[in-house]
N, C-alpha and C positions, 0 to 999 in steps of 0.2 A: 421775754423774761417775765414781764407783768402782764396781767390781763388787759391792761390799758393798751399795750401794743397790739394785742389781738383785736381789740375793738377798733383801733385806728386802721389796721390792715385792710379790712372789708371796705371801709370808707375810702381809704386811699386808693385801693384797686380800681373802683369804678371811676375815680377822678383821673387816674392814669389812662384808663380806657377812654374816658370822655375827652382827655386832651388829644388823643390820637384821632377820635372820631368826630370832633365838632365839625370839621370841614366836611366829613362824609354824611353826617346826619344831624338834624336839629333836635333830635329826641334826648340829647343829653341833659337839657334843662328840666324836663319832667321827671328824670330819675332822681335828682337831688331832693325834690320835696318829700318823696316817700321816706327818705332817710330821716326827715324831720317828723314823721308820723308817730313816733312814741309819745309826742306831747299829748294827743288826745287820749292816750291810755293812762294818763295821770289820773289819780282818784279825784272824783268830783267833790266839792265841798258839800256838807250836809245841808239840805235845804231847811229853811226855817218853817215853822208850822203856818198853815193858812189860819187867818184869824177872821172869824165872822163877827163883826163889831156890833155893839149894843143896839144900835139903830137899824140893824138888819133883821127883817122877817123873811123867812124862807118856808115856802109850801112846796114840798116835793122831797124826794130822796137825795142824799148826798153820799158819795162814795169816793174814796181815795185810798191809795196805798201809803200815803204820807201821813202827816200829823195835822190835826185840826184843833183850834181852840175856838170854842163858841162862847160868845158874850151876849148874842141876841137870841131870837126865837126861831125854832125850827119845828115845823109840823111835817113829819115824814121820818123815814128810817135813815139811820146814819151808820156808815161802815168806814172804819179808819184804822190805821196802825196805832197811833197814840191819839186819844181823844180826851180833851179837857173841857169840861162843862163849867163855865164861869159862874161866879156867885149870883149874878143878875140874869142868867140865861135860863131859858125853859126849852126842853125838848119834849115833844109829844110824838112818840113813835119808838120803834125798836132800835136799840143802840147796840152795835157790834164793834169791838175793838180788841186788839191784842192787849193794850194797856189803857185803862180807863180811870180817870179822875173826875169825880163828881163833886163840885162845889155848890152847884145850883140845883135846878129842879128837873127831874126826868120822870115822865109819865109814859110807861110802856116797859116792855121786857128789856132786860139788860143782859148781854152776853159778852164775857171777856175772859182772857187768860188771867190777867191781874186787874182786879176791880178795887178801887179805894173810894170810900164815901168819907168825905171830910166832915167836920162838925156843922158846916153850913148846908150840907146836902139834904135834899128832899126827893125820896124816890118812892114812886107809887107803881109797883110792878114787880114781877119776878125777876130774880137775879141768878143767872147760871154762870158759874165761874170755876177757875182752877184754883186761884187763891184769892182771898178777899180780906179787906181791912175796913173796919167801920169804927170811925172815931166817935168818941163821946159827944153827944149833942145832935148827931145825924138822925134824921127822921126817915123811917123806912116802913112801908106797908106792902107786904107781899111775901113770897116764899124765897128761900135761898136753896140752891141746889149746887153741889159740887160735881164737876165733871172733868175728866181728863182732857177732853176736846170740846170745850163749850162752844167754839166758833162754828163747828160743822153740825152740832147737835140740833140746833133749831131748824136747819135746812133739811135734815134727814127725817125728823120727826113728822112733819106734815106729809112727806112723801109716803111714809109708812102707814099713816092714818088713811090716806087716799087709797092705797093699795089694799088695805084691810076692808074698807067699806065697798070696794069695787067688786 
C-alpha cells in the first residue's frame, strides 16, 4: 500500500531466502552488507579550503580542484577553484581560478571567471576575466581584458603563437 512496504519486501525476501539457505551456504552474511551500501552514496560534506599559512614559502606550482587560501608567499603558478590571496600574501606567477579574491599582492597574469580586487589588493600584471570588481583603494598595474572563457584562453594563446611561428 505504501512505498515503505515495497522497500521492505526486497529486504525481507533475501532474509527469507537466507533463513532457508544458511545451512546450505555461508554466503548469506556477505549479502547483507550490500543492502547497507547506500550509506556511501550519501553526499560528502563540503571540504574546507586549504590554507597556506603566513610562515609558509612555496617555490613551485600549486594546483587543486578545491579551494585555497594563501597567507604566505608563493613563487609559481596557482590553479584552483576558489582562490583567496590574503592581505599579507604575495604570489609571483600566473594565477588561474574560477573565483579569485585578491586582498594581498599578485605579480603576474591573473585569469578568472570572477575576479575581485579588494581595497588592499596590489596586482602587477594583466587580468583576463569574465566578471571583475575592483574596490576603491586597490592598486593595479596592467591591462584588463574581458573574455567569455578566460580559463582556457591563456592555454590556447601560446599554442596558436607556436603554430604561427612554425
